[in-house]
C-alpha positions as CSV (number, residue, x, y, z in Angstrom):
1,M,6.5,-13.7,0.9
2,M,6.2,-10.2,2.6
3,K,10.4,-9.7,1.6
4,R,9.7,-10.3,-2.2
5,T,6.8,-7.8,-2.0
6,L,8.9,-5.1,-0.2
7,G,11.3,-5.5,-2.9
8,F,8.6,-5.0,-5.7
9,F,7.7,-1.9,-3.6
10,M,11.1,-0.4,-3.9
11,V,11.0,-0.9,-7.3
12,F,7.9,0.9,-7.6
13,L,9.3,3.7,-5.7
14,M,11.9,4.2,-8.1
15,L,9.9,3.9,-11.1
16,S,7.7,6.8,-9.5
17,L,10.7,9.1,-9.1
18,A,11.2,9.3,-13.0
19,V,8.0,11.1,-13.4
20,S,7.6,15.2,-14.0
21,A,5.6,17.6,-12.6
22,E,3.2,18.1,-15.3
23,D,2.5,14.2,-15.5
24,L,1.5,14.2,-11.9
25,Y,-1.3,16.4,-12.2
26,M,-4.8,14.9,-12.4
27,E,-8.1,16.1,-11.9
28,P,-9.4,14.6,-8.4
29,D,-12.7,13.5,-10.3
30,E,-11.5,12.2,-13.2
31,V,-12.5,8.5,-13.7
32,Y,-11.7,5.7,-16.3
33,D,-15.0,3.8,-16.9
34,L,-13.6,-0.3,-17.3
35,G,-17.3,-1.3,-18.4
36,V,-17.6,-3.3,-15.2
37,I,-16.1,-1.3,-12.9
38,V,-14.9,2.8,-12.7
39,I,-11.4,3.5,-11.5
40,S,-11.1,6.7,-9.6
41,N,-7.9,8.6,-9.9
42,D,-8.6,10.6,-6.6
43,Q,-5.4,11.2,-5.2
44,W,-7.1,11.1,-1.5
45,K,-7.5,7.6,-2.3
46,N,-7.0,4.4,-4.3
47,V,-10.5,2.9,-4.4
48,E,-12.4,1.5,-7.2
49,T,-16.3,3.2,-7.7
50,I,-19.5,2.5,-8.7
51,R,-21.7,5.0,-10.0
52,S,-25.1,5.8,-10.4
53,E,-25.5,5.6,-14.0
54,E,-23.9,2.0,-13.9
55,I,-26.2,0.8,-11.2
56,R,-29.3,2.5,-13.3
57,K,-28.8,1.2,-16.6
58,G,-27.2,-2.3,-15.3
59,N,-31.0,-2.8,-14.2
60,L,-29.4,-4.8,-11.2
61,N,-31.5,-5.0,-8.1
62,D,-29.6,-6.7,-5.7
63,F,-26.4,-5.1,-4.1
64,Q,-24.2,-7.9,-4.6
65,D,-24.8,-8.2,-7.7
66,L,-23.2,-4.7,-8.3
67,L,-20.0,-5.7,-6.9
68,S,-20.1,-9.3,-8.2
69,M,-17.3,-8.3,-11.3
70,V,-15.1,-6.1,-9.1
71,P,-11.7,-7.9,-8.8
72,G,-11.2,-9.1,-5.6
73,V,-14.5,-8.9,-4.2
74,N,-16.9,-11.9,-3.7
75,F,-20.1,-12.9,-2.3
76,S,-22.0,-16.1,-0.9
77,I,-24.7,-16.9,1.1
78,G,-24.4,-17.7,5.0
79,T,-26.1,-20.2,7.2
80,K,-28.8,-17.6,7.8
81,G,-29.4,-17.1,4.4
82,E,-27.8,-13.4,4.5
83,V,-25.8,-12.2,2.0
84,S,-21.8,-12.9,3.0
85,I,-19.1,-10.5,1.2
86,F,-15.2,-11.3,1.2
87,I,-12.5,-8.7,0.1
88,R,-9.4,-10.3,-0.9
89,G,-10.2,-13.6,1.1
90,L,-11.3,-12.1,4.4
91,D,-15.0,-12.4,5.4
92,K,-17.8,-10.0,6.2
93,S,-16.7,-9.8,9.7
94,K,-13.7,-8.1,8.6
95,I,-15.5,-5.6,6.2
96,K,-17.0,-2.3,6.9
97,V,-20.2,-1.0,5.3
98,I,-20.8,2.7,5.4
99,I,-24.1,4.6,4.2
100,D,-23.5,8.0,3.9
101,G,-20.9,8.2,6.7
102,V,-22.3,5.7,8.9
103,P,-21.5,2.1,9.7
104,V,-23.9,-0.6,9.4
105,N,-22.5,-3.2,10.8
106,D,-24.2,-5.1,13.5
107,A,-23.0,-5.3,17.2
108,Y,-22.9,-9.1,17.7
109,Y,-21.0,-10.6,14.8
110,D,-19.8,-7.3,13.5
111,T,-21.1,-8.0,9.8
112,T,-23.6,-6.7,7.3
113,D,-26.4,-8.6,5.4
114,T,-25.7,-6.3,2.3
115,G,-28.8,-8.3,1.1
116,M,-31.2,-5.4,2.8
117,I,-28.9,-2.8,1.0
118,P,-31.2,-1.4,-1.7
119,V,-29.6,-0.3,-5.0
120,H,-31.8,2.7,-6.2
121,N,-31.2,6.2,-4.6
122,I,-27.7,5.6,-4.5
123,E,-25.0,8.1,-6.1
124,K,-21.8,6.1,-5.6
125,I,-20.3,2.9,-4.0
126,E,-16.7,3.1,-3.2
127,I,-14.7,-0.5,-2.8
128,Y,-11.7,0.2,-0.4
129,K,-9.6,-3.3,-0.7
130,G,-7.3,-4.3,2.3
131,I,-5.8,-1.9,5.1
132,N,-5.3,1.3,2.7
133,A,-8.7,2.0,4.7
134,V,-6.9,3.3,7.9
135,S,-9.1,5.8,8.5
136,F,-11.9,3.6,8.8
137,G,-11.5,2.6,12.3
138,S,-12.6,-0.6,13.6
139,N,-14.0,-3.7,11.6
140,A,-12.2,-3.2,8.4
141,L,-9.0,-5.3,8.4
142,G,-10.5,-6.4,4.9
143,G,-11.6,-3.4,3.6
144,V,-14.4,-0.9,3.6
145,I,-17.5,-0.8,1.3
146,N,-18.5,3.0,1.4
147,I,-22.3,3.9,0.0
148,V,-23.4,7.6,-0.7
149,T,-26.7,8.1,-1.6
150,K,-28.2,10.8,-3.8
151,R,-28.7,14.6,-2.7
152,D,-29.8,16.4,-6.2
153,P,-31.2,19.7,-6.2
154,E,-34.6,18.3,-7.3
155,G,-36.1,15.7,-9.4
156,L,-38.4,12.6,-9.5
157,T,-38.1,8.9,-10.4
158,F,-39.9,5.9,-10.7
159,N,-38.8,2.4,-11.5
160,L,-41.5,-0.4,-11.8
161,Q,-40.0,-4.3,-12.6
162,K,-41.8,-7.3,-13.1
163,G,-39.9,-10.8,-12.9
164,T,-40.1,-14.5,-13.0
165,F,-39.6,-14.6,-9.3
166,A,-40.0,-11.0,-8.0
167,D,-41.6,-7.6,-8.3
168,R,-40.2,-4.6,-7.5
169,F,-40.9,-1.0,-7.5
170,S,-38.6,2.1,-6.5
171,A,-39.7,5.9,-6.1
172,E,-37.2,8.4,-5.7
173,M,-37.8,12.3,-5.0
174,T,-36.0,15.4,-4.3
175,M,-37.1,19.0,-4.0
176,G,-35.1,22.0,-2.4
177,F,-36.7,25.7,-1.7
178,G,-34.0,28.2,-1.0
179,Y,-31.3,26.6,1.4
180,F,-33.8,23.8,2.6
181,F,-34.1,20.8,0.8
182,A,-35.9,17.3,1.1
183,S,-35.5,14.0,-0.5
184,G,-37.2,10.6,0.0
185,S,-36.9,7.0,-1.7
186,F,-39.1,3.7,-1.1
187,N,-38.0,0.5,-2.6
188,S,-40.0,-2.8,-2.7
189,V,-39.4,-6.4,-3.7
190,Y,-41.8,-9.3,-3.3
191,S,-40.8,-12.8,-4.4
192,N,-43.0,-15.8,-3.7
193,G,-39.9,-18.0,-4.3
194,F,-37.3,-19.2,-6.9
195,K,-36.9,-21.9,-9.5
196,F,-33.8,-24.2,-9.2
197,G,-31.3,-23.6,-11.6
198,G,-30.9,-26.6,-13.9
199,K,-32.2,-30.1,-13.3
200,E,-28.8,-32.0,-11.7
201,S,-26.6,-30.8,-9.7
202,E,-22.7,-31.6,-8.9
203,N,-23.6,-34.0,-6.3
204,D,-26.5,-36.1,-8.8
205,M,-29.0,-35.3,-6.5
206,A,-31.9,-34.3,-8.9
207,F,-33.8,-31.6,-8.8
208,E,-37.3,-33.6,-8.8
209,D,-35.6,-35.9,-6.0
210,L,-35.1,-32.7,-3.6
211,L,-38.5,-30.8,-4.2
212,P,-41.0,-33.7,-5.8
213,G,-43.8,-31.8,-7.5
214,E,-43.0,-28.0,-7.2
215,D,-42.4,-25.7,-9.5
216,V,-40.8,-23.2,-7.0
217,L,-38.1,-23.7,-4.4
218,P,-40.2,-24.1,-1.2
219,N,-39.1,-22.1,1.6
220,S,-37.8,-19.3,-0.4
221,S,-39.6,-16.3,-0.6
222,S,-39.3,-13.1,0.6
223,V,-40.3,-9.5,1.2
224,K,-38.3,-6.2,1.6
225,N,-39.1,-3.0,1.8
226,D,-36.8,0.5,2.5
227,L,-37.7,3.8,3.0
228,M,-35.3,6.8,3.5
229,L,-35.7,10.3,4.3
230,K,-33.3,13.1,3.9
231,T,-33.7,16.3,4.9
232,G,-31.6,19.7,5.9
233,F,-29.9,22.9,4.5
234,L,-27.2,23.2,1.7
235,F,-25.5,26.5,2.3
236,S,-23.4,26.0,-0.5
237,A,-21.3,23.5,-2.0
238,F,-19.9,22.3,1.2
239,D,-21.7,23.7,4.2
240,S,-24.6,21.6,5.4
241,I,-26.9,20.1,8.0
242,V,-28.3,16.8,6.9
243,F,-30.7,14.4,8.8
244,T,-31.3,11.3,7.2
245,M,-33.7,8.4,8.6
246,N,-33.2,5.0,6.4
247,L,-35.8,2.3,7.7
248,M,-34.9,-1.3,6.3
249,N,-37.4,-4.4,6.8
250,N,-37.1,-7.8,5.6
251,K,-39.0,-11.0,6.0
252,R,-37.6,-14.0,4.4
253,D,-37.4,-17.9,4.3
254,L,-34.5,-19.9,4.2
255,P,-34.4,-22.8,1.2
256,Y,-33.6,-26.2,2.2
257,H,-30.0,-27.2,2.0
258,I,-28.7,-29.7,-0.4
259,Y,-26.4,-31.2,1.7
260,A,-29.0,-32.0,4.4
261,T,-29.3,-35.5,3.9
262,K,-25.3,-35.7,4.5
263,S,-25.6,-34.9,8.2
264,E,-23.8,-37.0,10.6
265,T,-24.4,-35.5,13.6
266,A,-27.0,-33.3,15.2
267,S,-24.6,-31.2,16.8
268,R,-23.6,-29.8,13.0
269,M,-26.7,-27.6,12.8
270,F,-25.8,-26.0,9.3
271,R,-25.5,-29.6,8.1
272,D,-29.0,-30.4,9.3
273,P,-32.2,-29.7,7.3
274,R,-32.8,-26.0,8.6
275,Y,-36.9,-25.3,8.3
276,W,-35.7,-21.8,9.4
277,R,-38.2,-18.2,8.8
278,F,-37.2,-14.8,9.6
279,P,-40.8,-12.9,10.1
280,V,-38.7,-9.9,11.1
281,W,-35.6,-8.5,10.3
282,D,-35.3,-5.0,10.7
283,Q,-32.7,-2.4,10.7
284,D,-33.0,1.4,11.6
285,V,-30.7,4.3,11.3
286,F,-31.2,7.8,12.5
287,S,-28.0,10.0,11.7
288,L,-27.2,13.9,11.5
289,A,-24.1,15.0,9.6
290,L,-22.6,18.6,10.0
291,N,-20.4,20.0,7.5
292,K,-18.7,23.3,7.4
293,L,-15.6,25.3,5.6
294,F,-13.6,27.8,7.1
295,M,-11.4,30.1,5.2
296,D,-12.0,28.1,2.0
297,R,-9.5,25.9,3.1
298,T,-10.5,23.6,6.4
299,K,-13.4,21.2,6.4
300,L,-15.0,19.9,9.5
301,T,-17.3,17.1,9.1
302,V,-19.1,15.8,12.1
303,T,-21.5,12.7,12.1
304,T,-23.6,11.0,14.8
305,A,-25.5,8.1,14.3
306,H,-27.8,5.4,16.3
307,L,-28.4,1.8,14.5
308,K,-30.9,-0.6,16.2
309,I,-31.2,-4.1,14.2
310,Y,-34.2,-6.2,15.4
311,N,-34.0,-9.9,14.1
312,Q,-36.3,-12.9,14.8
313,L,-35.6,-16.3,13.9
314,D,-38.3,-19.1,14.0
315,M,-37.0,-22.7,13.4
316,Y,-39.1,-25.4,12.9
317,I,-38.8,-29.1,13.1
318,D,-40.9,-30.3,10.3
319,R,-40.7,-29.5,6.6
320,E,-44.6,-28.8,6.9
321,F,-43.7,-25.8,9.4
322,T,-46.5,-26.9,11.6
323,E,-44.3,-27.7,14.8
324,L,-42.0,-24.6,16.1
325,G,-38.9,-26.1,17.6
326,E,-37.2,-22.8,18.6
327,T,-37.6,-18.8,18.3
328,D,-34.5,-16.5,18.8
329,I,-34.8,-12.8,19.1
330,F,-32.0,-10.3,18.7
331,D,-31.7,-6.7,19.7
332,D,-28.5,-5.1,18.5
333,Y,-27.5,-1.3,19.0
334,V,-24.8,0.4,17.6
335,N,-24.0,4.6,18.8
336,S,-21.5,6.2,16.4
337,L,-19.6,9.6,16.5
338,N,-17.5,10.8,13.9
339,V,-15.3,14.0,13.9
340,I,-13.1,14.9,10.8
341,V,-11.0,18.4,10.8
342,E,-9.3,18.4,7.0
343,D,-6.9,21.4,5.8
344,V,-6.0,21.5,2.1
345,S,-3.4,24.2,2.2
346,W,0.3,23.4,1.8
347,L,0.1,19.8,3.1
348,N,-3.5,17.9,2.9
349,L,-4.0,17.1,6.7
350,K,-6.7,14.9,7.8
351,L,-7.4,14.6,11.5
352,G,-10.3,12.5,13.0
353,Y,-12.0,10.9,16.0
354,I,-14.3,7.6,15.5
355,F,-16.2,6.6,18.5
356,E,-18.3,3.1,18.5
357,E,-20.7,1.9,21.2
358,K,-21.9,-1.4,20.4
359,Y,-24.7,-3.2,22.9
360,H,-26.0,-6.9,21.8
361,K,-29.5,-8.5,23.3
362,K,-30.8,-11.7,23.0
363,T,-33.9,-13.7,24.2
364,A,-34.7,-17.2,23.1
365,D,-37.9,-19.1,23.9
366,M,-37.2,-22.7,23.5
367,F,-40.0,-25.1,23.1
368,A,-38.5,-28.2,21.9
369,Y,-35.3,-27.7,23.9
370,D,-34.5,-26.5,27.3
371,D,-34.6,-22.8,28.3
372,Y,-32.0,-21.0,28.6
373,E,-31.2,-17.0,29.9
374,E,-30.6,-13.7,28.1
375,E,-27.6,-12.6,26.9
376,E,-26.2,-8.9,26.8
377,F,-23.0,-7.9,25.8
378,T,-21.5,-4.4,25.1
379,S,-18.1,-3.4,23.6
380,V,-16.6,0.5,22.9
381,F,-14.2,1.3,20.3
382,H,-12.1,4.7,20.0
383,N,-9.8,5.4,17.1
384,L,-7.9,8.6,16.7
385,F,-6.1,8.9,13.2
386,L,-4.2,11.4,11.3
387,M,-3.4,11.4,7.7
388,A,-1.1,13.4,5.5
389,E,-0.6,14.0,2.0
390,K,2.0,15.9,-0.4
391,T,2.9,16.4,-3.8
392,I,6.4,17.0,-4.2
393,S,7.3,18.3,-7.4
394,F,6.8,14.5,-9.1
395,L,5.7,12.3,-6.5
396,T,2.6,12.1,-4.4
397,L,3.1,10.6,-0.6
398,N,0.4,9.6,1.6
399,A,1.0,8.2,5.4
400,Q,-1.9,7.6,7.6
401,I,-1.2,6.5,11.2
402,S,-3.9,5.6,14.0
403,S,-4.5,4.5,17.5
404,N,-7.1,2.1,18.6
405,K,-8.9,1.4,21.7
406,F,-11.2,-1.3,22.5
407,I,-13.1,-2.2,25.7
408,Y,-14.8,-5.3,26.5
409,D,-16.0,-5.9,29.9
410,V,-12.6,-5.5,31.7
411,S,-10.4,-6.9,28.5
412,E,-8.4,-3.8,27.0
413,W,-6.2,-3.9,24.0
414,S,-4.2,-0.8,21.9
415,D,-2.6,-0.8,18.7
416,L,-0.7,1.5,16.3
417,N,-1.8,1.1,12.4
418,Y,0.1,2.8,9.8
419,Y,-0.2,3.2,6.1
420,M,1.8,4.5,3.2
421,K,1.2,5.1,-0.7
422,A,3.4,6.6,-2.8
423,S,2.1,7.2,-6.5
424,G,3.4,9.2,-9.7
425,R,2.6,9.4,-13.5
426,F,4.3,8.6,-16.8
427,M,3.3,10.6,-19.7
428,G,0.0,11.7,-18.6
429,T,-1.2,8.3,-19.1
430,L,0.2,5.5,-16.3
431,L,-0.2,5.8,-12.9
432,A,1.9,3.6,-10.8
433,Q,0.9,3.2,-7.1
434,V,2.5,1.3,-4.4
435,Q,1.2,0.8,-0.8
436,Y,2.0,-0.8,2.3
437,G,0.5,-0.8,6.0
438,H,-0.6,-2.5,9.1
439,K,-3.5,-2.8,10.7
440,T,-5.5,-4.3,13.6
441,Q,-8.6,-6.3,13.9
442,F,-10.6,-6.8,17.2
443,P,-12.9,-9.8,17.9
444,A,-16.7,-9.8,17.6
445,L,-19.0,-10.2,20.6
446,N,-20.4,-13.1,19.5
447,R,-16.6,-14.6,19.6
448,L,-15.5,-12.9,22.9
449,A,-19.0,-14.0,24.4
450,D,-17.6,-17.6,24.2
451,S,-16.3,-18.3,27.8
452,F,-13.7,-20.6,26.1
453,S,-12.8,-17.7,23.7
454,A,-11.9,-15.2,26.4
455,A,-8.0,-15.5,25.6
456,L,-8.7,-14.4,22.1
457,E,-5.8,-12.0,20.5
458,P,-6.7,-8.8,18.0
459,E,-6.6,-10.0,14.5
460,K,-3.3,-8.0,13.0
461,S,-2.5,-7.8,9.0
462,N,0.4,-6.7,7.3
463,E,-0.5,-5.8,3.4
464,A,1.3,-4.9,0.3
465,D,-0.5,-3.6,-2.9
466,I,1.0,-2.6,-6.3
467,S,-0.9,-1.3,-9.3
468,V,-0.8,0.4,-12.5
469,T,-3.4,2.2,-14.2
470,F,-3.3,3.1,-17.9
471,N,-6.2,5.2,-20.1
472,K,-5.6,6.6,-23.3
473,G,-8.1,7.0,-25.9
474,G,-11.0,4.6,-25.5
475,L,-8.8,2.0,-23.7
476,G,-8.2,2.0,-20.0
477,L,-6.4,-0.5,-18.1
478,K,-5.7,-1.6,-14.2
479,L,-3.3,-4.0,-12.9
480,S,-2.9,-4.7,-9.2
481,Y,-0.8,-7.5,-6.9
482,F,-1.3,-7.7,-3.3
483,A,0.1,-9.8,-0.8
484,N,-0.9,-10.1,2.6
485,D,-0.1,-12.1,5.8
486,V,-3.0,-12.5,8.8
487,F,-1.4,-13.2,12.2
488,D,-3.9,-14.5,14.8
489,L,-6.6,-14.8,12.5
490,I,-9.6,-16.0,14.5
491,H,-11.2,-19.3,13.3
492,R,-13.1,-22.0,14.8
493,D,-13.3,-25.7,13.4
494,D,-17.1,-26.5,14.4
495,K,-19.6,-24.6,15.7
496,S,-19.6,-26.5,19.0
497,L,-16.0,-25.8,19.4
498,P,-14.5,-22.4,20.6
499,Y,-12.9,-19.9,18.6
500,Y,-8.6,-19.9,18.6
501,N,-6.2,-18.0,16.9
502,I,-4.3,-19.0,14.0
503,G,-0.8,-18.0,14.0
504,K,-0.3,-16.7,10.5
505,V,-2.4,-16.9,7.3
506,A,-0.9,-15.6,3.7
507,F,-3.2,-14.5,1.2
508,S,-1.7,-13.1,-2.0
509,G,-3.3,-12.5,-5.4
510,F,-3.5,-10.4,-9.0
511,E,-6.4,-8.4,-10.3
512,A,-6.9,-7.0,-13.7
513,A,-9.5,-4.8,-15.2
514,V,-9.4,-3.7,-19.0
515,N,-12.1,-1.6,-20.8
516,W,-12.1,-0.8,-24.5
517,Q,-14.5,1.5,-26.0
518,F,-14.7,2.2,-30.2
519,R,-17.7,4.1,-31.3
520,I,-20.7,1.8,-30.8
521,F,-18.9,-0.8,-29.3
522,S,-17.3,-1.5,-25.9
523,A,-16.3,-4.6,-24.1
524,G,-15.2,-5.0,-20.2
525,L,-13.3,-7.5,-18.8
526,S,-12.1,-8.2,-15.3
527,Y,-10.2,-11.0,-13.5
528,E,-8.8,-12.4,-10.7
529,A,-6.7,-15.1,-9.1
530,I,-6.4,-15.3,-5.4
531,K,-4.5,-17.7,-2.9
532,G,-5.2,-18.5,0.8
533,V,-2.8,-20.4,2.6
534,N,-2.7,-21.7,6.6
535,E,1.2,-21.1,7.1
536,S,1.2,-22.4,10.8
537,E,-0.6,-25.4,10.1
538,E,-3.7,-25.3,12.4
539,G,-7.1,-25.3,11.8
540,T,-9.9,-27.9,11.3
541,Y,-8.7,-30.3,13.6
542,G,-5.6,-29.5,13.6
543,S,-4.8,-30.6,10.3
544,Y,-2.8,-28.3,7.8
545,M,-5.3,-26.4,5.4
546,T,-3.5,-26.2,2.1
547,D,-6.7,-23.7,0.8
548,M,-8.4,-21.3,3.0
549,P,-12.3,-22.2,2.8
550,Y,-14.7,-20.4,0.6
551,I,-12.5,-18.4,-1.8
552,P,-12.8,-19.1,-5.4
553,V,-9.2,-19.5,-7.2
554,S,-10.3,-17.4,-9.7
555,K,-13.1,-15.2,-11.2
556,L,-13.8,-13.6,-14.7
557,G,-16.4,-11.3,-15.7
558,L,-17.1,-10.0,-19.1
559,R,-19.0,-7.6,-20.4
560,L,-19.8,-6.7,-24.2
561,G,-22.2,-4.1,-25.1
562,V,-23.3,-2.1,-28.5
563,K,-25.5,0.8,-28.8
564,L,-28.3,0.8,-31.3
565,F,-30.0,3.8,-33.1
566,G,-28.4,6.2,-30.5
567,M,-30.8,5.2,-28.2
568,A,-30.9,1.5,-27.3
569,D,-28.3,-0.4,-25.5
570,L,-27.7,-4.2,-25.8
571,T,-25.2,-5.9,-23.2
572,Y,-24.4,-9.5,-22.6
573,E,-22.6,-10.3,-19.5
574,L,-20.2,-13.4,-18.4
575,Y,-19.5,-14.1,-14.9
576,L,-17.0,-17.3,-14.4
577,A,-16.4,-18.4,-10.5
578,G,-13.8,-20.8,-9.9
579,K,-13.5,-23.7,-7.5
580,S,-13.5,-23.0,-4.0
581,Y,-13.2,-25.4,-0.9
582,E,-14.9,-26.1,2.2
583,Y,-13.5,-28.6,5.5
584,I,-16.2,-30.7,6.9
585,S,-14.5,-32.1,9.9
586,D,-10.9,-33.5,8.3
587,E,-12.5,-33.9,5.3
588,R,-11.6,-31.4,2.1
589,I,-14.6,-31.0,0.1
590,E,-14.5,-29.2,-3.6
591,V,-17.1,-26.9,-4.4
592,P,-17.2,-26.8,-8.2
593,S,-17.0,-23.8,-10.2
594,Y,-20.0,-22.2,-12.5
595,S,-20.4,-20.1,-15.0
596,L,-23.5,-17.3,-15.5
597,S,-24.5,-15.7,-18.5
598,N,-27.3,-12.2,-18.6
599,V,-28.4,-10.5,-21.0
600,N,-29.3,-6.7,-20.3
601,I,-31.3,-4.1,-23.0
602,N,-32.0,-0.5,-22.3
603,V,-34.0,1.8,-24.4
604,D,-34.0,5.3,-23.6
605,L,-37.2,7.4,-24.9
606,A,-36.6,10.2,-22.6
607,P,-38.1,11.0,-20.1
608,V,-39.2,7.3,-20.0
609,R,-36.7,4.5,-20.3
610,V,-37.7,0.6,-20.9
611,F,-35.5,-2.4,-20.2
612,M,-35.4,-6.0,-20.0
613,R,-32.8,-8.2,-18.4
614,I,-32.2,-12.0,-18.0
615,N,-30.4,-13.5,-15.7
616,N,-29.0,-16.7,-15.1
617,L,-29.7,-17.0,-19.3
618,L,-28.7,-20.7,-19.6
619,D,-30.7,-21.6,-16.4
620,A,-27.0,-22.8,-15.0
621,F,-27.1,-25.1,-11.3
622,Y,-24.8,-23.4,-8.8
623,Y,-24.8,-23.4,-5.0
624,T,-22.9,-21.6,-2.4
625,E,-20.2,-23.2,-0.3
626,Y,-22.8,-23.5,2.6
627,G,-25.1,-25.7,0.3
628,Y,-28.1,-23.4,-0.3
629,P,-29.2,-23.4,-4.0
630,Q,-29.6,-20.2,-6.0
631,P,-32.2,-19.0,-8.2
632,G,-32.5,-20.3,-11.8
633,R,-33.5,-18.4,-15.1
634,E,-35.0,-15.2,-14.4
635,V,-36.7,-12.3,-17.0
636,V,-37.1,-8.9,-15.6
637,F,-39.2,-6.4,-17.6
638,G,-39.0,-2.6,-16.4
639,L,-40.0,1.2,-16.9
640,E,-38.5,4.1,-15.7
641,F,-39.8,7.6,-15.2
642,A,-37.4,10.2,-14.5
643,K,-37.8,14.0,-14.4
C-alpha cells in the first residue's frame, strides 16, 4: 500500500512543478469556509480550522460536537464516561490536545477528556491530522488538536441557555489599559440527566425494560464549571507576556451499560453493570508565555506550564447507590517547557525544544475487595526539532526533522522523526499538496506500569497524504487521500491481559469537504471513508481482525442554510455515522450505524442575539461501541449579549 501511495506522491510532485510564481502566492490568513469546516491555506501548516464565529452561531456546547463533522475525526464515550477522540482511526492516547501552547493530556493514560473543554472563549481550533504535526513532540502519532483562546482588546459577552436536559451559562470579558490587558471567562453547565433516545434499541432491549418508570436515564446527571483568567502585557502585535490560569471542575455520573445483562465473567468489568460516580474530576492549568520579535524577522516563543488533574471515582455495587464497593483517587501532574525560535528571512526556519515531565499517583481505598498499595510512576520526554520552508519560484517545500528521548525508570529509547511536504497552486484557484513522514509514539505510563508489558516497543507510523483544494466564487472543495502504516501498535485483548505490540496495522481513507454559497443560500457537505486492517494477524486472542475496532467505516455530514430578512439564519444539519465493529473475546460484534438531525436558528438583534437549537430532532436511538446510551431529543433556547 505504501508503494502505491509513493507513486501518487511522485505524480503530484510533477504536477506541482507546472505552476507559475504568481499562482503560488497566497495570503497566510486566507481561508475557505466550507460550511461545516474551514480550510486554511497557511503555508506553514496543512490544517483544518474552526473559527470563533462558527462556534458562536453554531450554538454547540460540547467540544466533540464542534469537531463531529470534520472528516477524519470521530468521537465516542469511553469506559469511564469520558469523551474519546479518534483521528484517522488512531485513538485518543495518540492525539495531543493543546490549549494556548500548553499540552493538557493527562500523565497516566496520555489522553484528554475533551468533554471537560469549554467551547466558549475560543478564537479558533486547529486540527492537524496524522504525522504532519512532527513539531508538537510526544503523544501526537494520530494528530494534534490546537485550541487558541480569545485575546481581544476589549469586550463583554453573556450567553444564557435553557435546555431540555441541561442549563448553560457563560460570560466573557476583556479590558485593556495601555499595554496591560486582563480577560476572563466563566462557563457552567448543569444537567439532571437525559432521556434515552427512541424506544427500541438495536438489540431489542426496550426502553421501559431497561428503565422501568423512569423519565430520565438514571445516573446520567453532570455538573461542569470552567474558569479562565488571562492577564499580561501586549507591547506590540507579537511582543507579549501572558499569564493564564484555567480551572476546570467536573462532577459526573455514568449511565448504565446497555450490555450489562450480557456479561459473562466478573473479570470483564466493562461488561458488568457500572454504578459509577465521579464526585470530583478537576483539571487545573497554570502557564506563562513570552513572545519577542527581534529585528522584525526573528521570533522567540517560550511557554512553561504546570498541569494538575485530580480524579475521584466512586464505584457502588448496587443500583440504588447505597453500598460503596471501591474508591479510586488519581493525582496527575505534567510540567512542560516549549521554546521555539523562528526566522522568517530568506529561508523560513523553526528551531524548537520541548520538555515534558509526567507524574502519576494513585491511591485506592478498597471496601468490597482486597486492599492494594499506592502506585507512583514518572516519565521524562525531550524533543528537539528543526523545520524549514522555502518557496522556489513555483513550488513551496516544507521539511521537518525531530529527535526524541523518552525516559521511564531505566528504559530509554530514541528515534528520528521526519516530515516532508510539497505544495503548489494552479491558476490561483487550485492548491495541490503532498505529504509524507515518519513518527514515533512512546507507550503511556499505564501501559508501562504493567510488569507484564515492560518489553513494549514504541509505536511507529509512516503516513502519506495527498490533497487538492479548490476555491472559486462561492464554491469551495477539498479532497484528501491518506495511507498510514503503523508498526508495533500497542494493543490489549482484555483488561485482565497485558499489552503487546502488533506487527503492522494499515489505515487508509478518503476525505472530502465541499461548500456552496449563493446569495442567501448555503450548503456544506463532508464525507469520509476509512479502513483499518491488522495485517500481521495478531490480536483478539490470536485471531485475525479484518477490521480494527471502534472505527466507523464511513461518516457523512450535511448542512443547509438560508439567511432570512438579513438578520436571521436557519440551518439544518444531518450527521450519518456508518457501522463500526467491536471484539468481545473471539466474537466480532457489529455496532449499527445511526443518523442525527439538528436544527439551528439565530436571530441577530445587535447587540442581542436570540437562538434556538434542536439536537437529535427525530429522537434517534444510538449508542457508543462501549454500549453507553446517548441523549435523545433536546431543545435549547438561548440569549446572548455582546458589546
